[in-house]
C-alpha positions in Angstrom: -28.1 17.0 16.6 -26.9 14.9 19.4 -23.3 13.8 19.0 -21.9 10.8 20.6 -18.6 10.9 22.5 -16.5 8.9 20.1 -13.3 8.6 22.2 -11.3 9.0 19.0 -7.6 9.5 19.7 -4.4 8.5 18.1 -4.8 4.9 19.4 -8.5 4.3 18.5 -9.4 2.1 15.6 -12.6 2.7 13.6 -14.5 -0.1 15.2 -17.9 1.1 16.1 -19.1 1.2 12.5 -18.1 -2.4 11.9 -19.9 -4.1 14.7 -22.5 -6.2 13.0 -23.5 -8.6 15.8 -27.2 -8.9 16.3 -28.3 -6.9 19.2 -31.8 -6.1 18.2 -35.0 -8.2 18.4 -35.6 -11.4 16.6 -37.0 -12.0 13.1 -38.1 -8.8 11.3 -39.3 -7.0 14.4 -38.1 -3.4 14.5 -37.5 -2.1 18.0 -36.9 0.9 20.1 -36.6 1.1 23.9 -39.6 2.5 25.8 -39.4 4.8 28.8 -39.4 1.8 31.1 -36.8 -0.1 29.2 -39.3 -2.3 27.4 -39.1 -3.0 23.7 -41.8 -1.6 21.4 -42.2 -1.9 17.7 -41.1 0.9 15.4 -41.4 1.5 11.7 -38.2 3.0 10.4 -35.8 2.2 7.6 -32.7 3.8 6.1 -30.7 3.3 2.8 -27.8 4.9 1.0 -26.4 5.3 -2.5 -22.7 5.2 -3.1 -20.6 7.5 -5.3 -18.5 5.9 -8.0 -16.1 4.4 -5.4 -18.4 1.6 -4.6 -19.6 0.1 -1.4 -16.4 -2.0 -1.0 -13.9 0.8 -1.6 -12.4 0.1 1.8 -12.8 3.8 2.5 -15.6 6.4 2.6 -18.5 4.4 1.1 -17.7 1.3 2.9 -17.5 3.2 6.3 -21.0 4.6 5.7 -22.4 1.2 4.7 -20.8 -0.4 7.8 -22.5 2.3 9.9 -25.8 1.6 8.3 -25.5 -2.2 8.8 -24.5 -1.6 12.5 -27.5 0.6 13.0 -29.8 -1.9 11.4 -28.4 -4.8 13.5 -28.9 -2.7 16.6 -32.5 -2.1 15.8 -33.3 -5.7 14.7 -33.7 -4.8 11.0 -32.8 -6.9 8.0 -31.4 -5.9 4.6 -34.0 -4.9 2.1 -37.3 -2.9 1.9 -38.5 -1.9 5.4 -35.0 -2.3 6.9 -31.7 -1.1 5.5 -30.1 -1.2 2.1 -27.8 0.4 -0.5 -27.6 1.0 -4.2 -24.2 1.3 -5.9 -23.5 3.9 -8.5 -21.4 3.1 -11.5 -21.3 6.7 -12.7 -22.8 10.1 -12.4 -25.8 9.1 -14.5 -26.9 6.6 -11.8 -27.2 9.2 -8.9 -30.7 10.6 -9.6 -32.0 7.2 -10.8 -30.8 5.5 -7.6 -32.2 8.2 -5.3 -35.6 8.0 -7.0 -35.5 4.2 -6.7 -34.9 4.4 -2.9 -37.6 7.0 -2.5 -40.1 4.8 -4.3 -39.1 2.0 -2.0 -40.3 4.2 0.9 -37.2 4.4 3.0 -37.5 6.9 5.8 -34.0 8.4 5.2 -32.0 8.2 2.1 -28.3 9.0 2.4 -26.1 10.3 -0.5 -22.5 9.3 0.2 -19.9 11.8 -1.0 -19.6 15.3 -2.5 -20.6 14.1 -5.9 -24.1 13.5 -4.6 -24.5 17.1 -3.5 -26.4 18.4 -6.6 -28.5 15.2 -7.2 -29.6 15.2 -3.5 -30.6 18.9 -3.8 -32.6 18.1 -7.0 -34.5 15.2 -5.6 -35.1 17.0 -2.3 -36.9 19.7 -4.2 -39.0 17.2 -6.0 -39.8 15.1 -2.9 -40.3 17.7 -0.1 -42.0 15.1 2.2 -39.0 12.8 2.1 -35.9 13.0 4.3 -32.3 13.0 2.9 -28.8 13.3 4.2 -25.7 14.3 2.2 -22.3 13.4 3.5 -19.3 15.6 2.5 -21.5 18.1 0.8 -24.1 20.8 1.5 -27.6 20.9 0.1 -29.5 23.9 1.7 -32.9 22.3 1.7 -35.4 22.0 4.6 -35.6 18.2 4.2 -31.8 17.6 3.9 -29.2 17.2 6.7 -25.7 18.1 5.4 -22.8 16.4 7.2 -19.3 17.7 6.9 -16.0 16.7 8.5 -13.0 18.8 9.2 -10.7 16.7 7.0 -8.0 19.4 7.2 -7.6 18.8 11.0 -7.0 15.0 10.8 -4.8 15.5 7.7 -2.8 18.1 9.6 -2.0 15.4 12.2 -1.1 13.0 9.4 1.2 15.5 8.0 2.9 16.0 11.3 3.3 12.2 11.7 4.7 11.9 8.1 7.2 14.7 8.7 8.4 13.2 12.0 8.7 9.7 10.5 10.1 10.4 7.0 13.7 9.4 6.5 14.1 10.8 3.0 12.3 14.1 3.8 10.3 13.5 0.7 6.6 12.9 1.2 3.7 12.3 -1.2 0.0 13.1 -1.4 -2.3 11.3 -3.8 -5.8 12.9 -4.3 -8.8 11.7 -6.3 -10.9 14.5 -7.8 -10.0 18.1 -7.1 -13.1 18.8 -5.0 -13.4 20.7 -1.7 -13.3 17.7 0.6 -10.1 16.4 -1.0 -8.6 19.8 -1.2 -9.2 20.1 2.6 -7.2 16.9 3.1 -4.4 18.3 0.9 -4.3 21.6 2.6 -4.2 20.1 6.1 -1.6 17.5 5.2 0.8 20.0 3.6 0.3 22.4 6.5 1.1 19.7 9.0 4.3 18.7 7.2 5.4 22.3 7.0 4.7 22.8 10.7 7.3 20.3 11.6 9.9 21.0 8.8 9.2 23.7 6.2 12.1 22.3 4.0 10.3 19.0 3.4 9.0 18.6 -0.2 5.4 17.3 -0.6 4.7 15.9 -4.0 1.0 16.4 -4.6 -0.7 14.5 -7.4 -4.4 14.4 -8.3 -5.6 11.4 -10.3 -9.0 12.8 -11.2 -10.7 9.5 -10.2 -11.9 7.7 -7.1 -12.2 4.2 -8.8 -9.0 3.6 -10.7 -6.6 1.5 -8.6 -4.3 1.0 -11.6 -3.9 4.8 -11.9 -3.2 5.0 -8.1 -0.5 2.4 -8.5 1.3 4.1 -11.3 1.1 7.5 -9.5 2.6 5.9 -6.3 5.3 4.2 -8.4 6.5 7.5 -9.7 6.6 9.0 -6.2 8.4 6.1 -4.5 10.9 5.9 -7.4 11.7 9.6 -6.9 12.6 9.1 -3.3 9.3 9.6 -1.5 9.0 7.2 1.5 5.5 8.1 2.8 2.4 8.7 0.7 -0.9 9.8 2.2 -3.9 9.2 -0.1 -7.4 10.7 -0.2 -8.5 8.9 -3.4 -11.1 6.3 -2.4 -10.7 3.1 -4.5 -7.9 4.7 -6.5 -5.9 4.8 -3.2 -6.0 1.0 -3.2 -3.4 1.2 -5.9 -1.1 3.2 -3.7 -1.2 0.3 -1.2 -0.7 -2.2 -4.0 2.5 -0.4 -5.1 3.9 -0.1 -1.6 3.2 -3.8 -0.9 4.8 -4.9 -4.2 7.9 -3.0 -3.3 7.9 -4.5 0.3 7.5 -8.0 -1.1 10.4 -7.6 -3.4 12.6 -6.0 -0.7 11.5 -6.6 3.0 13.8 -3.7 4.0 12.1 -1.2 1.6 11.3 2.0 3.3 7.8 2.6 1.9 4.7 3.7 3.9 1.1 4.6 3.2 -1.3 6.7 5.2 -4.9 5.6 4.6 -8.1 7.6 4.6 -11.6 7.6 6.0 -11.5 4.2 7.7 -8.6 2.3 9.4 -6.8 0.8 6.4 -4.4 -1.3 8.3 -5.5 -4.6 6.8 -5.1 -3.1 3.3 -1.4 -2.7 4.0 -0.6 -6.3 5.1 2.5 -7.9 3.5 3.1 -11.2 5.1 4.1 -10.6 8.7 4.7 -6.9 8.0 2.6 -3.9 7.1 3.0 -0.8 5.0 0.3 1.2 6.7 1.7 4.0 8.9 -1.7 5.2 10.1 -5.0 6.3 8.6 -6.9 9.6 8.6 -10.2 8.5 10.2 -13.6 10.1 9.6 -16.4 8.8 11.8 -18.7 8.4 8.8 -20.6 5.4 10.2 -21.3 7.2 13.5 -22.5 10.3 11.7 -24.9 8.1 9.7 -26.2 6.6 12.9 -26.5 9.9 14.7 -28.9 11.3 12.1 -30.9 8.0 12.0 -31.3 8.1 15.8 -32.4 11.7 15.8 -34.9 11.1 13.0 -36.4 8.0 14.5 -36.9 10.0 17.7 -38.8 12.7 15.7 -35.9 15.2 15.7 -34.7 15.1 12.1 -32.6 18.2 11.9 -33.5 19.1 8.3 -32.0 22.2 6.8 -28.9 22.2 9.1 -25.3 21.5 8.5 -23.5 19.4 11.1 -19.7 19.4 11.2 -17.5 16.8 12.9 -13.9 17.8 13.8 -11.2 17.0 16.4 -13.1 19.0 19.1 -16.1 16.8 18.5 -13.9 13.7 18.4 -15.3 13.0 14.9 -11.9 12.7 13.2 -8.5 11.3 14.3 -5.6 9.1 13.5 -5.8 5.3 13.6 -3.6 3.2 15.8 -0.2 2.7 14.2 0.2 -0.7 15.9 3.6 0.3 17.3 5.1 1.6 14.1 5.1 5.2 15.3 7.3 5.5 18.4 5.8 6.8 21.6 7.9 9.9 21.7 6.5 10.9 18.2 3.0 9.9 19.3 3.4 12.3 22.2 4.4 15.1 19.8 1.4 14.4 17.6 -0.8 14.5 20.6 0.5 18.0 21.5 -0.4 19.2 18.0 -3.8 17.5 18.3 -4.6 19.2 21.6 -3.7 22.6 20.1 -6.0 22.0 17.1 -8.9 20.8 19.2 -8.6 23.8 21.5 -8.4 26.3 18.7 -4.9 27.4 19.4 -4.0 26.1 15.9 -6.4 26.9 13.1 -5.8 24.6 10.1 -6.6 26.1 6.7 -9.2 24.5 4.5 -7.4 25.5 1.4 -3.8 26.1 0.4 -2.7 29.7 0.5 
């Protein structure tokens, strides 16, 4: 699969996936560029189904949907049949139904967003061998499925380094959603990054068991901040919105409160806004939207890489930390960059699981 050069560094915001300006052809015309730069019609459509986090989770699902919208705009498509669309899943029971629904609507590629779609995608792929599917954050070893993974442990490692260097209390928290491999990679990398800087720092790790319960995320964060934790990284989808809510509530009550959140998947800076201040330290970015577009471009060109697993890490510039907007001092950014270079080069190998 062709990978774009993302230019992802510590100061890059996840912007490519959010560009929704119309840059395709007018009306419903679907377009590609011919060999002489001329526009010719094409017949290609893509759609996705969310996991339980929802399309507006301000995290993984939303990043994928923004990528699909951007791809649709680039190719002059409209939302709906024959263009691009999504179906939202309220629970596990919706996955197979939603996948079948999109297959019947004849989309050229159907994306399952998140590890929870791994088994349903595999099941439908067996039943519909002539259709094309993509699973993000999971692996379905089928000839008509592309599996897309990210090295979450690498970006989480950098977030752990940042947290360890920035923490004043030397107590740091990690809030996970479900205990599944992708979240465990975030946890392992984050804890390893913290310990690389200062092995004496305590990391309070709590799993909520849910990706769609902001209230539970808020109570979990409340316990952590109350115990002395000053920085919490979350990998909990919509549940993580509650972590932000707790930090913002404390900041509103006391503008001098030393509470920070590290976001996940997309740049969650806006989620941390509190008046003129912000509680977002940085975010652990995954170029989900770009991965979505890469597969669509390859497939439209007749090169759908079915049966393969594609992995995006620091070396591929597919993960990285979001711009801290000046919160993290330059000398600390320089130290983080040193760690980043060593991970990207292979000098530092970050574990996928805790020892």
